VEXDREN-2710 file (C-alpha; in Angstrom, 1 decimal):
% VEXDREN-2710
k/r/px/py/pz
1/MET/91.0/-3.5/112.4
2/LYS/88.9/-6.2/114.1
3/ARG/88.6/-6.4/117.8
4/SER/90.2/-9.8/117.8
5/HIS/93.3/-8.4/116.1
6/LEU/93.5/-5.6/118.8
7/LEU/93.2/-8.2/121.5
8/LEU/95.9/-10.4/120.0
9/ILE/98.2/-7.4/119.7
10/LEU/97.6/-6.4/123.3
11/LEU/98.2/-10.0/124.6
12/SER/101.4/-10.3/122.6
13/CYS/102.7/-7.1/124.1
14/ILE/101.8/-8.2/127.7
15/ASN/103.4/-11.6/127.1
16/GLY/106.5/-9.9/125.6
17/LEU/106.9/-7.7/128.7
18/HIS/106.5/-10.6/131.1
19/ALA/109.0/-12.7/129.1
20/GLY/111.5/-9.9/128.9
21/VAL/111.6/-9.9/125.1
22/THR/111.4/-7.0/122.6
23/VAL/108.4/-6.5/120.4
24/ASP/109.2/-5.6/116.8
25/ARG/107.1/-3.8/114.2
26/CYS/105.7/-7.2/113.0
27/ASP/104.4/-7.8/116.5
28/ALA/102.7/-4.4/116.6
29/LEU/100.7/-5.0/113.4
30/PRO/98.2/-7.7/112.2
31/VAL/100.9/-9.5/110.3
32/GLU/98.6/-12.3/109.2
33/ASN/96.8/-9.7/107.1
34/PHE/100.0/-8.5/105.5
35/ASP/100.7/-12.0/104.2
36/HIS/97.7/-11.7/101.9
37/VAL/97.5/-8.0/101.0
38/GLU/98.1/-6.8/97.5
39/ASP/101.4/-5.3/96.5
40/THR/99.8/-1.9/96.0
41/TYR/98.6/-2.0/99.6
42/LEU/102.0/-2.8/101.0
43/GLU/103.5/-0.3/98.6
44/GLY/101.3/2.5/99.9
45/TYR/102.1/1.5/103.5
46/ILE/105.9/1.7/102.9
47/GLN/105.6/4.8/100.9
48/ALA/103.7/6.6/103.6
49/LEU/106.3/5.7/106.2
50/ILE/109.2/6.9/104.1
51/ASP/107.3/10.1/103.3
52/MET/106.8/10.6/107.0
53/HIS/110.5/10.2/108.0
54/TYR/112.4/11.1/104.8
55/TYR/109.9/13.4/103.0
56/GLU/112.6/15.8/101.7
57/TYR/114.0/13.1/99.4
58/GLN/110.9/12.1/97.5
59/VAL/111.9/8.5/97.4
60/ILE/109.6/6.3/95.2
61/VAL/108.6/2.8/96.3
62/LYS/107.6/-0.1/94.1
63/VAL/106.6/-3.5/95.5
64/ALA/106.3/-6.8/93.6
65/GLN/105.7/-10.1/95.5
66/GLY/107.2/-8.8/98.7
67/LYS/110.3/-7.4/96.9
68/VAL/110.7/-3.7/97.5
69/SER/112.3/-1.5/94.8
70/LEU/113.5/2.0/95.9
71/TYR/113.9/4.7/93.3
72/ASN/115.3/8.2/93.7
73/LEU/117.4/7.5/96.7
74/PRO/119.6/10.4/97.9
75/LYS/123.1/10.4/96.4
76/ASN/124.6/10.6/99.9
77/ALA/125.5/7.0/100.9
78/LEU/124.8/7.6/104.6
79/LEU/121.3/8.8/104.0
80/GLY/120.6/6.1/101.4
81/ASN/121.7/3.3/103.7
82/SER/119.6/4.7/106.5
83/ILE/116.5/4.5/104.2
84/ILE/117.3/0.9/103.1
85/ALA/117.8/-0.2/106.7
86/PHE/114.5/1.4/107.7
87/VAL/112.6/-0.5/104.9
88/LYS/114.3/-3.9/105.7
89/GLY/112.8/-3.7/109.2
90/LEU/109.2/-3.4/108.0
91/PRO/106.9/-6.4/108.1
92/ASN/106.5/-8.8/105.0
93/VAL/109.5/-7.2/103.2
94/LYS/111.4/-10.1/101.7
95/GLU/114.0/-8.2/99.8
96/VAL/115.1/-4.6/99.1
97/GLU/116.8/-3.4/95.9
98/VAL/117.9/0.0/94.8
99/CYS/117.0/1.0/91.2
100/ASN/117.8/4.0/89.2
101/LEU/114.9/4.6/86.8
102/LEU/111.3/3.5/86.8
103/SER/110.1/1.7/83.7
104/GLN/107.5/3.4/81.6
105/GLU/105.0/0.7/82.5
106/ASN/105.5/1.4/86.2
107/ILE/105.3/5.1/85.7
108/SER/101.9/4.7/83.9
109/THR/100.7/2.5/86.7
110/ARG/101.6/4.8/89.4
111/GLN/100.1/7.9/87.7
112/THR/96.7/6.3/88.1
113/TYR/96.8/6.8/91.9
114/GLU/99.7/9.1/92.7
115/ASP/100.9/12.5/91.6
116/ARG/104.3/13.4/93.0
117/PRO/105.4/16.9/91.8
118/GLN/109.2/17.3/91.8
119/VAL/110.7/20.4/93.3
120/ALA/114.2/21.8/93.1
121/GLY/114.7/22.1/96.8
122/ILE/113.0/22.2/100.2
123/TRP/112.7/24.7/103.0
124/PHE/113.7/23.8/106.5
125/PRO/114.5/20.1/106.2
126/GLN/113.9/18.5/109.6
127/SER/115.3/15.0/110.0
128/THR/118.6/15.0/108.1
129/ILE/121.7/17.2/107.6
130/ILE/124.3/17.0/104.8
131/PHE/127.4/17.3/106.9
132/PRO/127.2/15.4/110.2
133/PRO/128.6/17.1/113.3
134/LEU/132.1/16.3/114.6
135/VAL/131.2/14.3/117.7
136/ALA/134.4/14.7/119.6
137/SER/135.1/18.4/118.7
138/PRO/135.2/20.6/121.8
139/ARG/133.4/23.4/120.0
140/GLN/130.6/21.6/118.2
141/PRO/127.2/23.4/118.5
142/VAL/125.2/20.9/120.5
143/ASN/123.2/20.8/123.7
144/SER/125.2/19.1/126.4
145/VAL/125.8/18.8/130.2
146/ASN/129.2/17.5/131.4
147/TYR/130.9/17.0/134.7
148/ARG/134.6/17.8/134.3
149/ALA/137.4/16.7/136.5
150/ASN/141.0/17.7/136.9
151/ASP/141.0/20.7/134.5
152/LYS/144.3/22.5/135.2
153/VAL/142.8/25.7/134.0
154/VAL/139.2/25.8/135.3
155/GLY/139.5/23.6/138.4
156/ARG/139.6/20.0/139.6
157/SER/135.8/19.9/139.8
158/ALA/133.7/21.8/137.2
159/ALA/130.5/21.7/135.1
160/ALA/130.6/22.4/131.4
161/VAL/127.3/23.3/129.7
162/SER/126.6/24.0/126.1
163/LEU/123.5/25.1/124.1
164/GLY/123.6/24.9/120.4
165/ASP/122.1/23.7/117.2
166/ASP/122.5/23.3/113.4
167/PHE/119.4/24.7/111.7
168/PRO/119.1/23.8/107.9
169/ILE/117.4/26.7/106.0
170/PHE/117.2/25.5/102.4
171/ARG/118.4/22.4/100.5
172/TRP/118.8/22.2/96.7
173/ARG/118.4/18.7/95.2
174/SER/120.5/17.1/92.5
175/VAL/122.9/20.0/91.8
176/PHE/126.3/20.1/90.1
177/HIS/127.9/17.3/88.1
178/TRP/127.6/14.8/90.9
179/GLN/123.9/15.3/91.4
180/GLY/124.3/15.8/95.1
181/ASP/122.5/18.0/97.7
182/LEU/123.5/21.5/98.5
183/GLN/122.3/23.1/101.8
184/ILE/122.7/26.4/103.5
185/GLY/121.9/26.8/107.2
186/ILE/122.8/28.6/110.4
187/GLU/124.7/27.4/113.5
188/ALA/124.7/29.0/116.9
189/GLY/126.1/27.9/120.2
190/ILE/127.0/28.9/123.8
191/TRP/129.6/27.2/126.0
192/ALA/129.8/28.0/129.7
193/VAL/132.0/26.4/132.3
194/PHE/131.5/26.6/136.1
195/ASN/134.1/26.0/138.8
196/TYR/133.0/24.0/141.9
197/SER/136.4/23.8/143.6
198/ASN/138.4/26.4/145.4
199/VAL/135.5/28.9/145.5
200/PRO/136.6/31.6/148.0
201/ASP/133.2/32.2/149.6
202/HIS/132.2/28.5/149.7
203/ASP/131.6/28.5/153.5
204/ASN/128.9/31.2/153.0
205/GLY/126.8/29.3/150.6
206/GLU/128.6/30.1/147.3
207/THR/128.8/26.7/145.6
208/CYS/130.3/27.6/142.2
209/GLU/131.5/30.4/140.0
210/LEU/131.0/31.1/136.3
211/VAL/134.5/31.1/134.8
212/ASN/133.9/31.7/131.1
213/THR/131.3/31.9/128.4
214/ASP/131.9/31.6/124.7
215/TYR/129.3/32.7/122.0
216/PHE/129.3/31.4/118.5
217/VAL/127.3/31.9/115.3
218/GLY/128.1/30.6/111.8
219/ILE/126.7/30.2/108.4
220/PRO/127.5/26.7/106.9
221/LEU/127.2/25.8/103.3
222/SER/127.3/22.0/102.9
223/TYR/127.3/19.6/99.9
224/GLY/127.0/15.8/99.9
225/PHE/127.1/13.0/97.4
226/ASP/127.9/9.3/97.6
227/LYS/130.3/8.8/100.6
228/TRP/131.5/12.4/100.5
229/SER/130.3/15.5/102.3
230/PHE/131.8/18.9/102.4
231/ARG/131.2/22.0/104.5
232/GLY/132.4/25.6/104.0
233/ARG/131.6/27.9/106.9
234/ILE/132.1/31.5/108.0
235/TYR/131.7/32.2/111.7
236/HIS/132.2/34.5/114.6
237/ILE/133.2/33.5/118.2
238/SER/133.6/35.7/121.2
239/SER/134.5/34.9/124.8
240/HIS/133.7/36.6/128.1
241/LEU/135.1/36.0/131.6
242/GLY/132.4/35.3/134.2
243/ASP/131.4/38.0/136.7
244/GLU/131.9/35.7/139.6
245/PHE/135.3/34.7/138.5
246/LEU/136.4/38.4/138.2
247/VAL/135.0/39.1/141.6
248/ASN/136.9/36.2/143.2
249/ASN/140.0/37.0/141.2
250/PRO/140.4/40.8/141.1
251/SER/143.8/40.6/139.6
252/PHE/142.3/39.4/136.3
253/ILE/140.3/42.6/135.9
254/CYS/143.3/44.5/134.6
255/LYS/144.5/41.4/132.7
256/ARG/141.2/40.8/130.9
257/LYS/141.4/40.4/127.2
258/ASN/138.8/39.9/124.4
259/PRO/139.7/36.6/122.6
260/SER/137.2/37.1/119.8
261/PHE/137.7/36.4/116.1
262/GLU/136.0/35.8/112.7
263/ALA/137.1/32.8/110.6
264/ILE/136.3/30.6/107.6
265/ASP/136.9/26.9/107.4
266/PHE/136.5/24.1/104.9
267/PHE/136.0/20.5/105.9
268/THR/135.8/17.2/103.9
269/SER/134.2/14.1/105.3
270/TYR/134.4/10.6/103.9
271/GLN/132.2/7.7/105.1
272/VAL/134.6/4.8/104.7
273/THR/132.0/2.2/105.8
274/SER/128.6/2.5/107.4
275/GLY/130.5/2.6/110.8
276/ILE/133.7/4.5/110.0
277/ARG/134.0/8.1/109.1
278/VAL/137.1/10.3/108.7
279/TYR/137.2/14.1/108.3
280/GLY/139.6/17.0/108.2
281/GLY/140.2/20.5/106.9
282/PRO/141.8/23.9/107.4
283/GLY/140.6/27.1/108.9
284/TYR/141.7/30.7/108.4
285/ILE/141.2/33.5/110.9
286/PHE/140.8/36.7/109.0
287/HIS/140.1/39.0/111.9
288/SER/140.8/38.9/115.6
289/ASP/140.5/41.4/118.5
290/CYS/143.7/43.5/119.0
291/SER/143.7/42.6/122.7
292/PHE/144.1/38.9/121.8
293/PRO/145.7/38.6/118.3
294/MET/145.4/35.2/116.7
295/ASP/147.7/33.8/114.0
296/HIS/145.7/32.9/110.9
297/TRP/145.8/29.2/110.3
298/TYR/144.6/26.0/112.1
299/LEU/143.9/22.4/111.2
300/GLU/141.2/20.0/112.5
301/TYR/140.9/16.4/111.7
302/GLY/139.6/13.1/113.2
303/ALA/137.7/9.9/112.9
304/GLU/134.5/8.4/114.2
305/PHE/133.7/4.7/114.7
306/ARG/130.2/3.2/115.3
307/PHE/129.8/-0.5/116.1
308/TRP/127.5/-2.9/117.9
309/GLY/124.4/-1.2/116.5
310/LYS/121.0/-2.5/117.8
311/LYS/117.4/-2.0/117.0
312/PHE/115.0/-1.4/119.9
313/TYR/111.8/-2.4/118.1
314/TYR/109.5/-1.9/121.0
315/HIS/110.6/1.8/121.4
316/LYS/111.3/2.2/117.7
317/LEU/114.9/3.4/118.4
318/TYR/118.4/2.6/117.2
319/GLY/121.3/2.4/119.6
320/THR/125.0/2.4/118.6
321/THR/128.2/2.4/120.5
322/PHE/130.6/5.0/119.3
323/PHE/134.3/6.1/119.7
324/ALA/135.5/9.4/118.3
325/ILE/138.8/11.3/118.2
326/ASP/139.2/15.0/117.2
327/CYS/142.7/16.5/116.7
328/GLN/143.6/20.2/116.3
329/ASN/146.7/22.2/115.5
330/TRP/146.6/26.0/115.7
331/GLN/149.3/28.3/114.4
332/VAL/148.8/30.6/117.5
333/ARG/149.7/27.6/119.6
334/ASP/152.9/26.9/117.6
335/TRP/151.1/24.0/116.0
336/GLY/151.1/22.0/119.2
337/MET/149.0/18.8/119.3
338/ASP/145.5/19.0/120.9
339/TYR/143.1/16.1/120.9
340/THR/139.9/14.8/122.5
341/LEU/138.8/11.2/122.8
342/LYS/135.1/10.4/123.3
343/PHE/133.5/7.0/124.0
344/GLY/129.8/6.4/124.5
345/TYR/126.4/5.3/123.3
346/GLU/123.9/7.1/121.1
347/PHE/120.2/6.7/120.5
348/SER/118.4/7.9/117.4
349/LYS/115.0/7.6/115.8
350/LEU/116.4/6.8/112.4
351/GLN/119.4/4.6/111.7
352/GLY/122.5/6.7/111.0
353/VAL/120.8/10.0/110.6
354/GLY/118.5/12.4/112.5
355/ARG/118.8/13.9/115.9
356/LYS/120.5/11.8/118.6
357/PHE/120.9/11.5/122.3
358/ARG/124.4/10.5/123.5
359/VAL/125.8/9.5/126.9
360/TYR/129.6/9.4/127.0
361/ILE/132.9/9.8/128.7
362/ASP/135.8/11.8/127.2
363/TYR/139.4/12.8/127.7
364/HIS/141.0/16.0/126.5
365/HIS/144.7/16.6/126.3
366/GLY/146.3/19.7/124.9
367/TYR/145.0/23.2/125.4
368/SER/142.0/25.0/127.0
369/TYR/139.2/26.3/124.8
370/GLU/137.9/28.6/127.5
371/GLY/138.4/32.1/125.9
372/GLN/141.3/34.0/127.6
373/PHE/142.9/30.7/128.6
374/PHE/143.1/29.5/125.0
375/LEU/146.9/29.4/125.1
376/GLU/147.2/27.5/128.3
377/ARG/147.9/23.7/128.4
378/THR/145.5/21.4/130.2
379/THR/144.1/17.9/130.5
380/TYR/140.7/16.8/131.9
381/GLU/138.2/14.0/131.9
382/GLU/134.4/14.4/131.5
383/ILE/131.2/12.4/131.8
384/GLY/128.1/13.7/130.3
385/PHE/125.2/13.6/127.8
386/SER/124.2/15.6/124.8
387/TRP/121.3/15.9/122.4
388/GLY/121.2/17.3/118.8
389/PHE/122.4/16.0/115.4
END
């Protein structure tokens, strides 16, 4: 790249900062050169970017007079639309089309400079998952920090912290009749809640007490094609009252129970539009601790809405406002209604997929999920942030 090009880029960035405008990918590249490059050059540039961010899908790029043709897109509509949106934001791309099969002429041409061996699957896919997380679910494995107010069970002022992740282990490509993706992984999470109000020894420097901690591990098997995704999962969850809570509430020592269980569930998700998703499914508890017996069945269902999406070109991020609702009915709770509403904003590196950072407020009405208090009714509000898928 010539020094004059570097100087122009630097000046444009400085001017953009002073003017308060965003700088897009076109401003960060010598676009005047892109206007005259050969199709093979632009094709290689776009191919390299897709391979960097979506390498597990082996998407093939073909460029002719600024028109980009994408082959071998994933069957999952959410992932496919994310790739299309990514390419449309690149410099000198006039049009993007999705194609099914390369012509024999194009195959012969590409073989002169590229060899792309096809594999049946991939180990440890990094940037995408098949079944997106349930954003508003109170027990979604994710990293989060929340301030909670007016919880009738924990206290009027509390902090709720979670550590969790979904780790994909292996993904099979183009399987079954629908030619979708099948993935096995592992999930793990910890949820802890701390009470900051009505702490007995508050005057002597004790600021909070650990009320409860839940531990979770599961093995999900997910499958996705077109606008559909499915997840079957077997998991274990156990709960433990905090030492500080037991010290401050000695009457609970004799009452302590072990609300632990093992269960399986099966969820179906449908991407109605690029911004609307609905999901639902049953769960079955096949074993629970005898000190806290659980009836077998429960249902979970909900919807997520994303709107007012925006590209932050300078930072190469995507931002989206979201609203989500998660509802649950458990047999052990006599099928009573339990729901959580969450509203906030999320940032991601790739549009629609990948890991995200969310800031939000939420409202919960129904029952507590804090272990031994699982059968007690409560409502609370939270403000917080999370990071993960």
